[in-house]
C-alpha positions in Angstrom: -34.6 28.2 67.4 -35.1 24.6 66.1 -32.1 22.3 66.6 -30.6 21.2 63.3 -29.8 17.5 63.5 -26.6 16.2 61.9 -27.0 14.0 58.8 -27.7 10.4 59.6 -28.8 7.1 58.1 -30.0 3.8 59.5 -29.6 0.2 58.3 -30.5 -3.3 59.5 -28.5 -6.5 59.1 -29.6 -9.9 60.4 -27.8 -12.2 62.8 -26.3 -15.6 61.6 -25.6 -18.8 63.5 -22.9 -21.1 62.0 -23.5 -24.8 62.5 -20.1 -26.0 61.1 -17.3 -24.5 59.0 -13.9 -25.0 57.5 -11.2 -22.2 57.4 -9.6 -21.1 54.1 -6.5 -18.9 54.3 -5.4 -16.7 51.5 -3.0 -13.8 51.2 -5.7 -11.8 49.5 -8.2 -10.9 52.2 -11.1 -10.9 49.6 -10.5 -14.7 49.1 -10.0 -15.5 52.7 -12.9 -16.9 54.7 -14.8 -20.1 55.4 -17.0 -22.7 53.9 -19.8 -24.3 55.8 -23.5 -23.9 56.6 -25.5 -21.7 59.0 -28.9 -20.1 59.5 -29.8 -16.4 59.1 -32.1 -14.9 61.8 -34.8 -12.3 61.8 -33.1 -10.6 64.7 -30.0 -8.6 64.2 -28.3 -5.2 64.5 -29.8 -1.9 63.7 -27.0 0.6 63.0 -27.2 4.4 62.7 -24.4 6.4 61.2 -24.2 10.0 62.2 -22.0 12.7 60.6 -21.2 14.4 63.8 -19.0 17.5 63.7 -19.0 17.8 67.5 -16.5 14.9 67.9 -12.9 14.6 66.9 -12.7 10.9 66.2 -14.9 8.0 65.3 -17.1 6.7 68.1 -18.9 3.4 68.3 -21.8 2.8 70.7 -23.7 -0.4 71.4 -27.0 -0.2 73.2 -25.9 3.1 74.8 -22.5 2.0 75.8 -19.3 3.2 74.1 -17.3 0.3 72.7 -14.1 -0.2 70.7 -16.0 -1.8 67.8 -12.8 -2.8 65.9 -14.6 -4.4 63.0 -16.8 -1.4 62.5 -13.8 0.9 62.8 -12.1 -1.0 60.0 -15.2 -0.8 57.9 -15.2 3.0 58.2 -11.5 3.3 57.5 -12.0 1.4 54.2 -14.7 3.8 53.0 -14.0 7.3 54.4 -11.8 9.6 56.5 -14.9 11.4 57.9 -15.5 11.5 61.6 -18.6 9.5 62.4 -20.7 8.4 65.4 -22.0 4.8 65.1 -24.9 3.8 67.2 -25.8 0.1 67.2 -28.9 -1.4 68.8 -28.9 -5.2 69.1 -31.7 -7.6 69.4 -29.3 -10.6 69.3 -26.7 -11.4 72.0 -23.3 -9.9 71.2 -20.3 -12.2 71.6 -22.3 -15.5 71.7 -22.0 -16.8 68.1 -24.9 -14.8 66.5 -22.8 -13.0 63.9 -23.2 -9.6 65.6 -19.9 -8.2 64.4 -20.8 -9.1 60.8 -24.2 -7.5 61.2 -22.8 -4.3 62.6 -20.2 -4.1 59.9 -22.8 -4.6 57.1 -25.1 -2.1 58.6 -22.3 0.5 59.0 -21.3 0.1 55.4 -24.9 0.5 54.1 -25.7 3.5 56.2 -22.3 5.2 55.7 -22.7 4.8 51.9 -26.1 6.4 52.2 -25.3 9.3 54.5 -22.1 10.3 52.6 -23.6 9.6 49.2 -20.7 7.4 48.2 -23.0 5.7 45.6 -21.4 2.3 45.9 -23.2 -0.9 45.0 -24.2 -3.6 47.5 -21.5 -6.0 46.2 -18.7 -3.5 47.1 -20.2 -2.8 50.5 -20.4 -6.5 51.3 -16.8 -6.8 50.2 -15.7 -4.1 52.6 -17.7 -5.6 55.5 -16.3 -9.1 54.9 -12.7 -7.8 54.6 -13.1 -5.8 57.9 -14.4 -8.8 59.7 -11.7 -11.2 58.4 -9.0 -8.6 59.2 -10.1 -8.4 62.8 -10.7 -12.2 63.1 -14.2 -11.5 64.4 -15.7 -13.9 61.8 -15.0 -15.6 58.5 -18.3 -16.3 56.7 -21.1 -14.5 58.5 -21.2 -11.5 56.2 -21.7 -13.5 53.1 -24.5 -15.6 54.7 -26.1 -12.4 56.2 -26.2 -10.8 52.7 -28.3 -13.7 51.3 -30.6 -14.9 54.0 -32.1 -18.3 54.7 -30.1 -21.5 55.5 -27.0 -20.7 53.6 -24.4 -23.2 52.3 -21.1 -21.5 51.6 -19.5 -23.7 48.9 -16.5 -21.4 48.3 -14.8 -18.9 50.6 -14.4 -15.2 50.0 -16.4 -12.1 49.6 -19.3 -11.2 47.2 -18.5 -12.1 43.7 -15.8 -14.6 44.7 -17.6 -17.0 47.0 -20.3 -19.4 45.9 -23.4 -20.0 48.0 -26.4 -22.3 47.9 -29.3 -22.7 50.3 -31.4 -25.4 52.0 -35.0 -24.6 51.1 -36.9 -23.8 54.3 -39.9 -22.0 55.7 -39.6 -19.2 58.3 -39.1 -21.8 61.0 -38.6 -20.9 64.6 -35.1 -21.0 66.0 -34.8 -21.4 69.8 -31.5 -20.3 71.6 -30.0 -20.4 75.1 -26.8 -18.6 75.7 -24.3 -19.8 78.4 -21.0 -18.0 77.8 -18.7 -16.4 75.3 -16.1 -18.0 73.0 -13.7 -15.5 71.5 -13.5 -16.2 67.7 -10.0 -14.6 67.6 -8.6 -17.0 70.1 -9.9 -20.0 68.2 -8.6 -18.8 64.9 -5.1 -18.4 66.4 -5.0 -22.1 67.6 -3.3 -24.0 64.7 -4.0 -27.5 66.1 -7.7 -26.6 66.7 -8.0 -25.2 63.2 -6.6 -28.5 61.8 -9.3 -30.4 63.7 -12.0 -27.9 62.6 -11.0 -28.2 59.0 -11.0 -32.0 59.1 -14.4 -32.3 60.7 -15.8 -29.3 58.7 -15.0 -31.1 55.5 -16.8 -34.3 56.7 -19.9 -32.3 57.7 -19.9 -30.4 54.5 -19.7 -33.5 52.3 -22.4 -35.2 54.3 -24.7 -32.2 54.0 -24.4 -32.0 50.2 -25.6 -35.6 50.0 -28.7 -34.7 52.0 -29.4 -31.0 52.0 -32.1 -30.8 54.7 -32.6 -28.9 57.9 -32.5 -32.2 59.9 -29.2 -33.2 58.4 -27.8 -29.7 58.9 -28.6 -30.0 62.6 -27.2 -33.5 62.7 -23.9 -32.5 61.1 -23.6 -29.4 63.2 -24.0 -31.5 66.4 -21.4 -34.0 65.2 -19.0 -31.2 64.3 -19.3 -29.5 67.6 -18.6 -32.7 69.5 -15.8 -34.1 67.3 -13.8 -30.8 67.2 -13.9 -30.6 71.0 -15.6 -27.2 70.9 -18.8 -28.5 72.5 -19.1 -27.2 76.0 -20.2 -29.6 78.8 -23.3 -27.6 79.7 -24.2 -27.1 76.1 -24.0 -30.9 75.6 -26.5 -31.2 78.5 -28.9 -28.9 76.7 -28.5 -30.7 73.4 -29.2 -34.0 75.0 -32.3 -32.6 76.8 -33.7 -31.3 73.5 -32.9 -34.7 71.9 -34.8 -36.5 74.7 -37.7 -34.2 74.0 -37.8 -35.3 70.3 -35.9 -32.2 68.9 -32.5 -31.5 67.4 -30.0 -29.0 68.7 -26.4 -28.0 68.4 -23.9 -25.4 69.6 -23.4 -22.1 67.7 -20.0 -21.6 66.0 -18.3 -19.8 67.6 -20.1 -19.2 70.8 -21.3 -21.0 73.9 -24.9 -20.9 72.7 -27.2 -23.9 72.0 -29.7 -23.4 69.1 -32.6 -25.7 68.0 -34.8 -25.4 64.9 -38.4 -26.5 65.2 -39.6 -28.1 62.0 -43.2 -28.4 63.2 -45.5 -26.6 65.5 -45.8 -29.8 67.6 -42.1 -29.8 68.4 -41.9 -26.2 69.5 -43.4 -26.6 73.0 -41.2 -29.7 73.7 -38.0 -27.9 72.6 -38.8 -24.8 74.8 -39.6 -27.0 77.7 -36.3 -28.8 77.4 -34.2 -25.7 77.0 -35.8 -23.4 79.6 -34.2 -25.3 82.5 -30.8 -24.0 81.3 -31.6 -20.3 80.9 -33.9 -17.8 79.1 -35.0 -19.1 75.7 -34.6 -16.6 72.9 -36.9 -17.1 70.0 -36.2 -16.1 66.4 -37.2 -17.2 62.9 -35.2 -18.1 59.9 -34.9 -14.9 57.9 -35.0 -14.9 54.1 -34.6 -11.1 53.8 -31.3 -9.3 53.0 -29.7 -6.3 54.8 -31.5 -3.0 54.1 -31.6 0.7 54.7 -34.4 1.8 57.2 
């Protein structure tokens, strides 16, 4: 007898690296978030939502390992009481500043909406994903950027329909990354003194970017922000300086102990990789101008 598979749906959402940001608090979680700028990647999280009657509570799996998945759990709770199994497959590092929690939350919302025929529009699903991430302090602005693609300038905080975004025009340039350790977003967001420094430097970086909205200036302001806030790791600084000596520009992902560099020409790619490879495996992505989608 042929096995009947439970209803399921798959979705993909891209990763996102923030270069700099400013925190905006609000009692209404829809208006809470961040302003700043970051780059959306072609790598991300593929999420499958399965309506599984064989389990008695929601399960979240990441690359075959059962995890808590707090942000995904919150996303589900905002949409349904059904018991679901969530299976995520990542082609970006998780916990290193690549916006993995936002990508997983968006993918869950999209696939859940499909498999349960909730018939919600994308704007509502993005609102749920953003609210879940902000609630769990796993991110503040990734979801909004990931829902648009490209090099996203977040002019106003909040979810879809509330925030205001713009973009730095760009081709699908290569983005090179080296990961060196984790920074827990939740810990940073609980440090009031550090948030004060982040907001001061974030405003400076934001104002400077609006005067010259280019990839080069984005990278320049991101590097200054990481250094002036004190978030820049010593080893990350070594990588950034090595890339600079090779003629490239690099900075540290926010928030994660990852160095990223964008190659604006084919000639610079080899030099950037050569400078970064001494510090770890070099991950290669491209700027992604596509939006989250069902598969």
